[in-house]
BAKOL-273594 format. One line per 3 residues: their letters; for each residue x, y, z of N, C-alpha, C, O. Coordinates in nm, 2 decimals, padded with zeros to 4 digits. Each point is the difference from the previous one (the first is absolute). Example, Ala and Ser with C-alpha at 12.3 -4.5 7.8 and 13.67 -1.06 7.14 Angstrom:
<sekols>
AS	01.32:-00.57:00.78:-00.09:00.12:00.00:00.09:00.12:00.00:00.10:00.00:00.07 | -00.14:00.11:-00.14:00.09:00.11:00.00:-00.08:00.11:00.08:00.05:00.11:00.01
</sekols>
This chain:
<sekols>
MNE	07.89:16.28:06.76:-00.03:-00.14:00.02:00.08:-00.11:-00.07:00.03:-00.11:00.04 | 00.01:00.16:-00.16:00.09:-00.09:-00.09:00.12:-00.02:00.08:00.05:-00.11:00.01 | 00.01:00.21:00.06:00.12:-00.02:00.08:-00.01:-00.08:00.11:00.10:-00.06:00.04
LLP	-00.22:00.04:00.02:-00.03:-00.07:00.13:00.02:-00.15:-00.03:00.04:-00.07:00.09 | -00.07:00.02:-00.21:-00.02:-00.15:-00.02:00.15:-00.06:00.00:00.03:-00.09:00.07 | 00.05:00.14:-00.15:00.16:-00.04:00.01:00.05:00.00:00.14:00.06:-00.09:00.05
VIS	-00.10:00.21:00.01:00.07:-00.01:00.15:-00.06:-00.10:00.07:00.07:-00.06:00.08 | -00.20:00.03:-00.08:-00.06:-00.11:00.09:00.06:-00.14:-00.04:00.03:-00.09:00.08 | -00.02:00.08:-00.22:00.05:-00.14:-00.03:00.15:-00.01:00.04:00.04:-00.10:00.04
VIS	00.04:00.21:-00.05:00.14:00.00:00.05:00.01:-00.04:00.14:00.08:-00.08:00.04 | -00.18:00.14:00.05:00.01:-00.01:00.14:-00.04:-00.14:00.00:00.08:-00.07:00.06 | -00.18:00.01:-00.11:-00.06:-00.14:00.00:00.10:-00.10:-00.01:00.01:-00.10:00.07
TIC	00.07:00.13:-00.16:00.11:-00.09:-00.04:00.10:00.00:00.11:00.05:-00.11:00.04 | -00.02:00.22:00.01:00.11:00.02:00.10:-00.05:-00.08:00.14:00.07:-00.06:00.08 | -00.21:00.09:-00.07:-00.06:-00.07:00.13:00.01:-00.14:00.00:00.04:-00.07:00.09
AIV	-00.08:00.01:-00.22:00.00:-00.15:-00.03:00.15:-00.05:00.03:00.02:-00.09:00.08 | 00.08:00.15:-00.14:00.14:-00.04:00.01:00.03:00.00:00.14:00.04:-00.11:00.05 | -00.07:00.22:00.03:00.04:00.01:00.15:-00.06:-00.11:00.09:00.06:-00.06:00.08
FGY	-00.20:00.05:-00.11:-00.06:-00.12:00.07:00.05:-00.13:-00.04:00.02:-00.09:00.08 | 00.00:00.08:-00.21:00.05:-00.15:-00.04:00.13:-00.04:00.07:00.02:-00.11:00.05 | 00.08:00.23:-00.05:00.11:-00.03:00.06:00.01:-00.04:00.16:00.08:-00.07:00.06
AAF	-00.19:00.16:00.00:-00.01:-00.01:00.14:-00.06:-00.15:00.04:00.03:-00.06:00.10 | -00.13:00.02:-00.21:-00.05:-00.15:00.04:00.11:-00.10:-00.04:-00.01:-00.11:00.05 | 00.10:00.13:-00.12:00.10:-00.08:-00.05:00.10:-00.02:00.12:00.04:-00.11:00.03
ARN	00.00:00.20:00.03:00.10:00.03:00.11:-00.07:-00.05:00.13:00.07:-00.05:00.09 | -00.20:00.05:-00.09:-00.07:-00.05:00.13:00.00:-00.17:-00.02:00.02:-00.08:00.09 | -00.03:00.06:-00.20:-00.02:-00.15:-00.05:00.11:-00.06:00.03:00.00:-00.11:00.06
GKK	00.12:00.16:-00.11:00.15:-00.03:00.01:00.03:-00.03:00.15:00.04:-00.11:00.04 | -00.06:00.20:00.03:00.03:00.00:00.15:-00.08:-00.13:00.06:00.06:-00.08:00.06 | -00.20:00.08:-00.09:-00.06:-00.11:00.05:00.04:-00.15:-00.04:00.00:-00.10:00.07
DTE	00.04:00.12:-00.20:00.06:-00.13:-00.06:00.13:-00.03:00.07:00.02:-00.12:00.05 | 00.07:00.21:-00.03:00.12:-00.03:00.09:-00.04:-00.03:00.14:00.08:-00.08:00.06 | -00.18:00.13:00.02:-00.04:-00.05:00.12:-00.04:-00.16:00.01:00.03:-00.08:00.09
DEA	-00.11:00.07:-00.21:-00.05:-00.13:00.00:00.11:-00.11:-00.02:00.02:-00.10:00.07 | 00.06:00.14:-00.16:00.11:-00.09:-00.03:00.10:-00.04:00.13:00.04:-00.11:00.03 | -00.01:00.25:00.04:00.06:-00.03:00.12:-00.07:-00.07:00.10:00.07:-00.07:00.07
RAD	-00.19:00.08:-00.05:-00.07:-00.09:00.08:00.01:-00.13:-00.04:00.03:-00.08:00.08 | -00.06:00.04:-00.22:00.01:-00.14:-00.02:00.14:-00.04:00.01:00.02:-00.12:00.03 | 00.09:00.20:-00.05:00.13:-00.07:00.03:00.01:-00.03:00.14:00.05:-00.10:00.04
ATV	-00.09:00.20:00.04:00.02:-00.05:00.15:-00.06:-00.12:00.05:00.05:-00.08:00.08 | -00.16:00.06:-00.15:-00.09:-00.12:00.03:00.09:-00.13:-00.06:00.02:-00.10:00.07 | 00.03:00.12:-00.18:00.07:-00.12:-00.05:00.13:-00.02:00.08:00.04:-00.12:00.03
LSE	00.04:00.22:00.01:00.12:-00.01:00.10:-00.04:-00.06:00.11:00.07:-00.08:00.05 | -00.17:00.13:00.01:-00.04:-00.07:00.14:-00.05:-00.15:-00.02:00.02:-00.08:00.09 | -00.08:00.05:-00.20:-00.03:-00.15:-00.02:00.13:-00.08:-00.02:00.02:-00.11:00.05
IGY	00.06:00.18:-00.13:00.13:-00.09:-00.02:00.09:00.00:00.14:00.07:-00.10:00.02 | -00.08:00.19:00.06:00.06:-00.01:00.13:-00.06:-00.10:00.08:00.07:-00.07:00.08 | -00.20:00.06:-00.10:-00.09:-00.12:00.09:00.04:-00.13:-00.04:00.03:-00.10:00.07
IKG	-00.02:00.10:-00.21:00.04:-00.14:-00.07:00.15:-00.01:00.04:00.03:-00.12:00.05 | 00.07:00.19:-00.05:00.12:-00.01:00.03:00.02:-00.06:00.15:00.07:-00.10:00.02 | -00.15:00.16:00.07:00.00:-00.04:00.14:-00.05:-00.14:00.02:00.04:-00.08:00.09
GID	-00.15:00.05:-00.17:-00.04:-00.15:00.00:00.09:-00.11:-00.06:-00.01:-00.11:00.04 | 00.10:00.16:-00.14:00.10:-00.08:-00.05:00.10:-00.03:00.11:00.03:-00.11:00.03 | 00.01:00.22:00.04:00.12:00.00:00.10:-00.04:-00.11:00.11:00.07:-00.08:00.04
DIK	-00.21:00.10:-00.01:-00.06:-00.09:00.11:00.00:-00.16:-00.05:00.03:-00.09:00.08 | -00.07:00.06:-00.20:00.02:-00.11:-00.08:00.14:-00.07:-00.01:00.02:-00.12:00.00 | 00.07:00.21:00.00:00.14:-00.05:-00.03:00.06:-00.03:00.15:00.08:-00.09:00.02
AEQ	-00.13:00.17:00.09:00.05:-00.03:00.14:-00.07:-00.13:00.03:00.06:-00.09:00.06 | -00.18:00.07:-00.10:-00.06:-00.12:00.05:00.08:-00.12:-00.07:00.03:-00.11:00.06 | -00.01:00.13:-00.20:00.07:-00.10:-00.06:00.14:-00.04:00.06:00.04:-00.12:00.01
REQ	00.03:00.21:00.02:00.12:-00.01:00.08:-00.02:-00.09:00.13:00.07:-00.10:00.03 | -00.17:00.15:00.04:-00.03:-00.09:00.12:-00.04:-00.15:-00.02:00.03:-00.09:00.07 | -00.09:00.08:-00.17:-00.05:-00.15:-00.05:00.12:-00.07:-00.05:00.01:-00.12:00.03
RKT	00.08:00.19:-00.09:00.13:-00.06:-00.05:00.06:-00.05:00.12:00.04:-00.12:00.00 | -00.03:00.20:00.09:00.08:-00.04:00.13:-00.07:-00.13:00.07:00.06:-00.10:00.03 | -00.19:00.12:-00.02:-00.07:-00.12:00.05:00.01:-00.13:-00.07:00.03:-00.11:00.06
NLE	-00.05:00.13:-00.20:00.04:-00.13:-00.08:00.13:-00.06:00.02:00.02:-00.12:00.00 | 00.06:00.21:00.01:00.15:-00.06:00.02:00.02:-00.06:00.14:00.07:-00.09:00.02 | -00.14:00.15:00.07:00.00:-00.07:00.14:-00.07:-00.13:00.00:00.04:-00.10:00.05
VLT	-00.16:00.09:-00.11:-00.07:-00.12:-00.02:00.09:-00.10:-00.09:-00.01:-00.12:00.04 | 00.07:00.14:-00.13:00.08:-00.07:-00.09:00.12:-00.05:00.11:00.01:-00.12:00.01 | 00.06:00.21:00.07:00.08:-00.06:00.08:-00.04:-00.11:00.10:00.07:-00.10:00.03
RLT	-00.19:00.13:00.02:-00.04:-00.09:00.11:-00.06:-00.13:-00.07:00.00:-00.11:00.06 | -00.05:00.12:-00.17:-00.03:-00.11:-00.07:00.11:-00.09:-00.05:-00.02:-00.12:00.02 | 00.13:00.17:-00.07:00.13:-00.08:-00.01:00.03:-00.07:00.13:00.01:-00.12:-00.01
AVE	00.01:00.18:00.12:00.02:-00.04:00.13:-00.06:-00.12:00.03:00.05:-00.11:00.05 | -00.19:00.12:-00.07:-00.11:-00.10:00.02:00.03:-00.14:-00.08:00.00:-00.12:00.04 | 00.02:00.17:-00.17:00.03:-00.13:-00.10:00.13:-00.07:00.04:00.00:-00.12:-00.01
ESA	00.10:00.18:00.06:00.13:-00.04:00.04:-00.04:-00.11:00.10:00.01:-00.13:-00.02 | -00.07:00.20:00.14:-00.05:-00.06:00.11:-00.06:-00.15:-00.02:00.05:-00.10:00.04 | -00.16:00.11:-00.13:-00.08:-00.10:-00.04:00.10:-00.11:-00.08:-00.01:-00.12:00.01
KQA	00.10:00.17:-00.08:00.08:-00.10:-00.08:00.07:-00.07:00.11:00.01:-00.12:00.00 | 00.05:00.19:00.10:00.09:-00.07:00.09:-00.09:-00.12:00.08:00.04:-00.11:00.02 | -00.16:00.16:00.01:-00.10:-00.08:00.07:-00.03:-00.13:-00.08:-00.01:-00.11:00.05
HHR	-00.01:00.13:-00.17:-00.03:-00.13:-00.08:00.13:-00.07:-00.01:-00.01:-00.12:-00.01 | 00.12:00.17:00.02:00.13:-00.10:-00.01:00.01:-00.07:00.15:00.03:-00.12:00.01 | -00.07:00.19:00.09:00.01:-00.06:00.13:-00.13:-00.11:00.01:00.01:-00.11:00.06
LDR	-00.11:00.14:-00.12:-00.11:-00.09:-00.01:00.04:-00.13:-00.07:-00.04:-00.11:00.03 | 00.12:00.14:-00.15:00.02:-00.12:-00.10:00.12:-00.08:00.08:00.01:-00.12:-00.03 | 00.07:00.17:00.12:00.10:-00.07:00.07:-00.06:-00.08:00.11:00.05:-00.11:00.02
LDG	-00.15:00.17:00.05:-00.06:-00.07:00.12:-00.09:-00.10:-00.07:-00.03:-00.10:00.07 | -00.04:00.11:-00.19:-00.08:-00.10:-00.06:00.10:-00.13:-00.06:-00.03:-00.12:-00.01 | 00.14:00.17:-00.02:00.10:-00.11:-00.04:00.05:-00.08:00.12:00.03:-00.12:-00.01
ITD	-00.02:00.19:00.13:00.03:-00.08:00.12:-00.11:-00.09:00.04:00.01:-00.12:00.02 | -00.12:00.17:-00.01:-00.11:-00.07:00.03:-00.04:-00.14:-00.09:-00.04:-00.10:00.04 | 00.07:00.14:-00.18:-00.02:-00.12:-00.09:00.09:-00.10:00.03:-00.03:-00.12:00.01
SKN	00.16:00.16:00.01:00.12:-00.12:00.03:-00.04:-00.06:00.13:00.02:-00.12:00.01 | -00.09:00.18:00.10:-00.03:-00.06:00.12:-00.12:-00.10:-00.02:00.00:-00.11:00.06 | -00.10:00.15:-00.14:-00.09:-00.09:-00.03:00.01:-00.11:-00.10:-00.09:-00.09:-00.02
DPD	00.20:00.10:-00.05:00.02:-00.09:-00.12:00.04:-00.14:00.07:00.08:-00.01:00.10 | -00.15:-00.09:-00.15:00.01:-00.14:00.06:00.12:-00.09:-00.05:00.01:-00.12:00.02 | 00.08:00.19:-00.10:00.10:-00.08:-00.05:00.09:-00.06:00.08:00.09:-00.07:-00.04
</sekols>
């Protein structure tokens, strides 16, 4: 009976070490899976954000083209208005000289 106790304690210690290592290996694998899942989620979100930024950049380019077009047209309208004012000023000068009683 005295020899049975040390054998049981050695066997218990070995079992504890084996079960501890098995739990550690299993948790390590689960942690790796969880990290991989989290990394995949982050990468997909980054891809989604990148796609949104690309869309915004494309819209910005289109808006820049539209603004340039509007600016060009506005410049043409300002020139036309300026010429019209000159013509009106000349007509107004002719009308004033005809109506002048001098």
